[in-house]
Every structure is written in structure tokens, then in C-alpha cells.
C-alpha positions in Angstrom: 96.6 89.3 101.9 97.7 87.8 105.0 101.5 87.1 103.4 101.4 91.1 101.6 100.4 92.5 104.9 103.1 90.3 106.6 105.7 91.1 104.0 104.7 94.9 104.5 105.1 95.2 108.3 108.6 93.4 107.6 109.8 95.7 105.6 108.5 98.6 107.6 110.1 97.2 111.1 113.3 96.6 108.2 113.3 100.3 107.5 112.7 101.7 111.1 115.6 99.9 112.3 118.2 100.9 109.6 116.5 104.5 109.3 118.4 104.4 113.1 122.0 103.8 111.3 121.2 106.7 108.7 119.9 109.5 111.2 121.7 110.3 114.6 118.5 111.6 115.5 114.8 110.9 114.4 112.2 113.2 116.0 108.9 112.7 115.7 106.1 114.9 116.5 102.0 114.7 116.4 101.5 110.9 115.7 98.6 111.5 118.3 96.9 113.4 115.3 96.8 110.4 112.8 93.3 108.5 113.3 93.1 105.0 113.9 90.6 104.3 111.0 88.8 106.0 108.4 90.3 107.6 104.6 93.6 109.8 105.0 95.8 111.6 102.7 99.3 112.8 104.1 100.3 116.4 102.4 104.1 115.8 102.9 106.8 118.2 101.7 109.6 117.2 99.8 113.3 118.0 100.3 114.6 114.3 100.3 113.4 111.9 97.2 112.3 108.9 98.5 114.1 109.0 101.9 110.9 111.5 102.5 107.9 108.8 102.4 110.1 106.3 104.3 110.5 108.5 107.2 106.7 109.0 106.8 105.9 106.1 106.8 107.7 104.5 109.4 107.3 106.6 111.9 103.1 106.2 111.6 100.7 103.9 112.5 98.9 103.3 109.4 99.7 101.1 106.9 100.7 103.3 103.6 100.3 104.0 100.1 102.1 106.7 98.0 102.9 108.4 94.6 106.4 108.6 93.4 107.8 109.8 90.5 107.3 107.5 87.9 111.1 106.9 86.4 112.3 105.3 89.3 109.6 102.3 88.4 111.7 101.8 85.1 113.2 98.5 85.8 110.8 95.5 85.6 112.4 94.4 89.1 112.5 97.2 90.9 108.9 98.4 90.0 107.7 94.8 91.2 109.3 95.6 94.6 107.9 99.0 94.9 104.4 98.1 93.7 104.9 95.0 96.4 105.2 97.9 99.1 101.8 99.6 97.6 104.2 102.6 95.2 102.5 103.6 92.5 103.7 105.8 89.6 102.8 109.4 88.8 104.1 110.8 85.5 104.8 114.3 85.0 105.0 116.9 81.8 108.8 115.9 82.0 108.3 112.2 81.2 106.2 113.1 78.4 102.8 114.2 77.2 102.0 110.8 75.8 102.7 109.4 79.4 100.4 111.7 81.8 97.4 109.7 80.6 98.1 106.8 82.3 97.7 109.2 85.6 93.9 108.7 85.0 94.5 104.8 86.0 96.4 106.0 89.0 93.7 108.8 90.0 91.0 106.1 89.9 93.8 103.8 91.9 93.4 106.8 95.1 89.9 107.1 94.5 89.8 103.2 95.6 92.0 103.6 98.3 90.1 106.7 100.2 87.0 104.2 99.2 88.3 101.6 101.5 89.4 103.9 103.9 93.2 103.5 103.7 95.8 106.3 103.3 97.7 107.7 101.0 101.1 109.7 100.9 101.6 112.6 98.7 104.2 115.3 97.6 102.1 118.3 96.5 104.8 120.5 95.7 105.1 118.4 92.9 108.6 117.8 92.9 111.7 117.4 95.6 113.5 120.5 96.5 116.4 121.1 99.3 115.2 124.7 98.9 114.4 125.3 102.7 110.9 126.4 102.1 107.3 125.3 100.8 106.5 125.8 97.1 103.6 126.6 95.6 101.2 123.9 95.7 100.0 121.9 93.0 96.3 120.7 92.2 96.9 117.4 91.8 96.1 116.3 95.3 92.9 118.3 95.4 91.8 116.2 92.4 92.4 112.9 94.3 90.6 114.6 97.5 87.8 115.8 95.7 87.3 113.5 93.2 87.1 110.7 95.7 84.5 112.6 97.3 82.6 113.1 94.3 82.0 109.2 93.8 81.5 108.6 97.1 79.0 111.1 99.1 79.5 109.1 102.2 83.1 108.9 102.3 85.0 111.4 104.8 88.4 112.0 104.2 90.9 113.8 106.4 94.3 115.8 104.9 97.2 115.7 107.2 100.1 117.9 106.5 103.3 116.5 107.3 107.0 118.3 107.5 109.7 116.8 106.8 112.8 118.6 107.9 116.7 117.8 108.0 119.8 119.3 109.4 122.1 118.1 106.4 120.9 116.5 103.5 123.5 114.2 102.0 125.7 114.1 104.7 126.0 111.2 107.3 125.2 111.1 109.6 121.7 113.5 109.4 119.7 114.2 112.0 115.2 114.5 110.9 112.3 115.9 112.3 108.6 114.3 111.3 105.7 116.5 112.1 102.5 115.5 111.6 99.7 118.6 111.7 95.9 119.0 112.6 93.6 117.1 110.3 91.6 119.1 108.1 88.3 117.9 107.1 88.3 118.0 103.4 84.3 117.2 103.1 83.7 120.3 105.1 85.7 122.3 102.4 84.2 120.7 99.7 80.3 121.0 100.9 80.7 124.9 101.7 82.4 126.0 98.5 82.1 125.6 95.2 84.7 123.6 93.4 87.5 126.5 92.3 87.3 127.6 95.7 87.6 124.5 97.6 90.4 124.0 95.5 92.1 127.3 96.6 90.6 127.0 100.3 92.3 123.4 100.5 95.8 124.3 99.2 96.0 127.3 101.3 95.0 125.4 104.7 97.8 122.8 103.8 100.7 125.5 102.5 99.5 127.1 105.7 100.9 124.5 108.1 103.8 123.2 106.0 105.1 126.3 106.7 105.0 126.1 110.2 105.9 122.4 110.1 109.2 122.7 108.5 112.1 125.6 108.5 110.4 128.1 105.5 112.4 131.1 104.3 110.2 132.9 102.0 111.7 132.9 98.7 112.1 136.1 98.4 115.2 138.4 97.8 116.3 137.9 101.5 116.4 133.9 101.2 120.1 133.2 100.5 121.1 136.1 103.4 118.8 134.2 105.8 120.1 130.9 105.1 123.5 132.0 105.3 123.1 133.8 108.3 121.5 130.2 110.0 124.3 128.2 108.5 126.4 130.5 110.1 125.8 130.1 113.3 125.5 126.1 113.2 121.8 125.9 114.5 119.6 122.9 114.9 117.2 123.1 111.8 115.1 120.1 112.9 113.9 122.8 116.3 111.7 123.7 113.8 109.7 126.3 115.9 113.1 128.0 117.3 114.2 128.4 113.1 110.8 129.8 112.2 110.6 132.3 114.8 113.9 134.0 114.3 113.3 133.9 110.5 110.0 135.5 111.0 111.8 138.1 113.6 115.1 137.9 111.6 116.8 137.7 114.8 120.0 135.5 114.5 122.6 133.7 117.0 126.6 134.9 116.4 128.1 132.7 113.9 129.3 129.6 115.7 132.3 127.4 114.4 131.4 123.9 113.3 131.9 121.3 115.9 134.8 119.5 115.1 134.5 115.3 114.4 136.4 113.6 117.1 135.0 110.0 116.0 136.9 110.3 112.4 138.8 107.6 113.5 136.2 105.7 114.0 134.7 106.5 110.6 137.8 105.3 108.4 138.4 102.2 110.7 134.5 101.3 109.6 135.4 102.0 106.3 138.1 99.9 106.0 135.8 97.2 107.4 133.7 97.8 104.7 135.4 98.5 101.8 133.7 96.4 99.1 130.1 98.5 100.3 132.4 101.7 100.1 133.2 100.9 96.3 129.8 99.8 95.2 128.1 103.1 96.4 131.0 105.3 94.7 130.6 103.6 91.3 126.6 104.2 91.6 127.5 107.8 92.7 128.3 108.7 89.9 125.8 107.9 88.2 123.5 110.2 90.4 121.9 113.6 88.2 120.5 115.3 91.1 121.3 116.1 93.8 118.0 115.0 95.8 119.5 111.5 95.2 122.1 111.6 97.0 120.8 110.1 100.2 118.2 107.7 98.6 120.8 106.1 96.8 123.6 105.9 99.3 120.9 104.6 101.5 119.5 102.0 99.3 122.6 100.6 98.6 124.2 100.8 102.3 121.0 99.2 103.4 121.8 96.4 101.3 125.3 95.8 101.1 126.8 96.2 104.5 124.6 93.6 106.1 125.2 91.4 103.2 128.9 92.2 103.4 129.1 92.2 106.9 127.3 88.5 107.1 129.8 87.2 104.2 132.9 88.3 106.3 131.6 86.5 109.2 131.0 83.3 107.6 134.4 83.8 106.3 135.8 84.1 109.8 134.4 81.1 111.0 136.1 78.6 108.9 139.1 80.6 109.9 138.9 81.4 113.4 135.7 79.6 114.5 131.9 80.4 114.8 132.7 82.9 118.1 135.1 84.8 116.8 132.9 85.1 113.5 129.6 86.2 115.8 131.8 88.6 118.1 133.4 90.2 114.7 129.7 90.6 113.4 128.4 92.0 116.5 131.5 94.3 116.9 131.0 95.7 113.4 127.4 96.7 114.1 127.4 98.2 117.2 130.8 100.4 115.8 128.1 101.4 112.7 125.6 102.7 115.5 127.9 104.3 117.9 129.3 106.8 115.4 126.0 107.3 113.7 124.6 108.2 117.0 127.2 110.1 118.6 129.0 111.9 115.3 128.4 115.5 115.2 126.2 116.8 112.6 126.7 120.2 111.1 124.9 122.3 108.8 125.5 122.5 105.5 127.9 125.1 103.9 126.0 128.7 102.5 126.2 127.8 98.7 122.8 125.7 99.8 
């Protein structure tokens, strides 16, 4: 148990450092809303595949368990690694109807996690989407919350909606905003309503908060036109409250030219110095079928290959020019990537969405 905790916290620290090499800026609001003790279910929107739970778990103080799509567990080695970090598979119809029966075991694990007064991260929209709005929520997360309460009358479960917003997914570097919402007392809802009504009330409360915690453009006939105006104005989507006010009032800034990246020479220098990781990523990228997985795969490949490649190059240079030169090279390589990440401009997406 102690070793598992050390492993989890070590990986969490590594993720916290490495995510700062992915994002130019990481804004985190509402951490004070997260209770230090007790059962919590984090209900999170899902715009960017596995990067979403990484940002949520890395920048909150609790040790978390996750429900993620089952198809990422296909390879035995990956399955073992994910399980060691408290990730569990959730099966969907697209995984095959026979697979859905496995969810009963997963739900029971979730009940036990909450009964132990631990935390669980769930994506209640039922799938990921880069659309800048909140989709209708599935009943799955309410089944877990109320199922746990049915099994334990003395249990109190806090539901905390979490909004994750990216300035420009799939573009390096990005900007990210993570907002933890106000705690929802699920037990009070459960006690004061019939089950069907309780499900509706909980879904409504989570939905209403998520629409405020991330950028929400109503999914109507004006969606694409609104998004086009925001992108044309090159707004900062991580300024969530400001952008949502623009959307409500339908008042948008004038079109603004995208910021010029004067640091491109540094980027090409990094590219030359990291040529092998770059080719590895290009090979992996050919197999990505969903746009939401581009960031996840790029981050996953780079977070392994970049440090390993720099270390191996440093060892080689130590034989050729001595260990002092090798250390200087290693420090300069890492520093150059960090500087580019933090100083390069970040623009909005194209208007294609």
C-alpha cells in the first residue's frame, strides 16, 4: 500500500512537471471547493481525451480513481500501467453489447471506492468532443452516486462539476483552464426526491454548473457563427467567464489578426535537436483516427521519448567531449523547450471547428 502511494504520488509529480512543458499557461480555479476528506465524484466535461483527467487529478489535492473508455486498455502492459494509477475501464455500446455486462463489476468497484470515502473522476457526457458546449449528460454517473448511497445509508457523497477548457486543442503549446465548481450534496437530493426525480435534479445541477465552468456555446443554428466570431477575434477561451458573457450578450470583439510566432527559429532548433522523437511521433500520428486523441498521443509519446533521447544524447556527448559539456547540453536542451512553451504565442483555432 505504501509503495503504491509512493508510485502514485511520484507519477503525479512527474505529470505536474511535464504538463508545464505542454501548456503555456495552466489556470486552476476553485481548488478550495474540494473537501480534504470524504467521498467525492468529480463530474468533468471531456474535450481532449486522456489529457482531461491528467489536468484534473494533477491539480487537485486528492488521490483519484478514474473511469475511462475501455478501448485504451486493450494492450496488457498498458492495462497494467493504467490500473496501477487507479484507472478503470468503462464499456460502451460501441465496444460490443457483450462487453456491457462487465460494467456491473466496474460499478461495484465504484461503490466501494465511494464507501471508502475516496474520490472518483467521471465524464458524464459519455464521450469526448471538441465542440465548445456541454452535451446532454448520461445517467451513468447518477447510477454510481445513488447506487453507492443505496448500499450505505450513512455515506455522504459530494459531487463537484469540473470544467476543462483549452485555448486550442491539438496545437503546441496550448493554454488550459481547470475550474472546480461548487460542491453538490448528492445525499440531500437522494433523500428529498423520488429516484427518477433525483436523477433529473442531479443532472440539471451538474449541467448548469458545467455550462458556467467551461465555454458553452448553445448547440443551435447560431453555434458555428458564434464560434466563427470568437475565433476571428482571437479571444482567450481560458477566460471562461468573459467568453460566456460575450456569448450570452452576443457581443463580440472585432476581428483580430493572429499573433505572429517570432520564436519559430527556436522551435526549429528544438526540432533538429529532437529529430528521433519527432519521427517517432509522426509514425504514431498516422494511426490516430479521432482528433480528440491527437494531444493525448503527442503528449504520451513526447513525455517518454524527449527525456530519454536527451539523456542518451548527453551520455554520448560525455564520451566525446566530457561530462561537463554533456550536462550543459542536457540543461540547455530542457531549458530551450521550456522557454519556447512559455513564450510562444497561442492563437484560437480555425473556424472549421
